[in-house]
N, C-alpha and C positions, 0 to 999 in steps of 0.2 A: 560570515555565513559558513555553516558546516558543510564539508564535502561528504555527504552521506554515502556516496559510492565508495570512496576510499576507506571510510570508516568501516563500512560493511565488509569490504574485501579484506581489511586488516583483521577483523574479528573472525572471519572465516579462515584466514591463513593461520590464526592463532589456535585454531581447533574448535571454535564454537560451532554448534549446529546452526543451520540457517534460522531455525525458530529462535534460538537463543540470541543470535546476532541481530535479528529483527526486533527482538524485545529491547536490546540495547539501543538500537537506532530510535525506537519509539521514545525513549527517555531523553533524547537529545533536544536541546532548544531548537525550535523551528521545524522539527520533524512533522510532516504531514503526509497523507496517503500518496499524493503524486510524487513527492520526493522519495518516499520509500520504494515505490514501484520502479522509478527510474534507477534507483540505487541497486535494486535486485537485478534489473536487466544489465546494468553496467558491470556489476561485480561478478555475475555468474555467466554472462554471455548469452542469456536467453532473450527471446523476443519480448517486446513490451506486453504483448498479449499473454504470454506465458508468465511473465513477471506479475501481471495483475492476478492471474489465477493463483500463483504462489502467495501473493499478498492476501487475497481473499480467504485463503485457508489458514493464515497465520493466527494462532490463538492470541498473540499479544496485540493484534490490531482488530480483534473481533468487534469491539464497540464501534469503531469507525466504520467497519464494513457494514454492520447492521444499520447504523444511522444513515449511511449513504444509500443503502437499499431502500429504506423507508422513504427518504427524500426522493429517490428516483421514482418510486411507485406513486408518490403524491404528485410529482411533476407530470407523469404520464396521465394520471387521472384528470388533472386540471387541464392539460392540453386537449384531451378527448372531449371534456365538457365544453371547452371553448370552441372546438371545431364543430360541435353539434348545434351551437347557438346560431 
């Protein structure tokens, strides 16, 4: 299993911007949103909440962010419908 935090930290230390480093993480086998968010937090020292905000703004993870938002919205709608029944 890839250590995404170490990889991200190494890319940042090599001079990559955070966006470029996140694009590289996305290309790694096994990379997924939760792993990327944890890696951002560990590599930069920010909170998980701030790491999620950084992740959500990342152009390289845009597809996943939009898909997760759509799924979240559908889940809320379904829960509300079920609670009204």
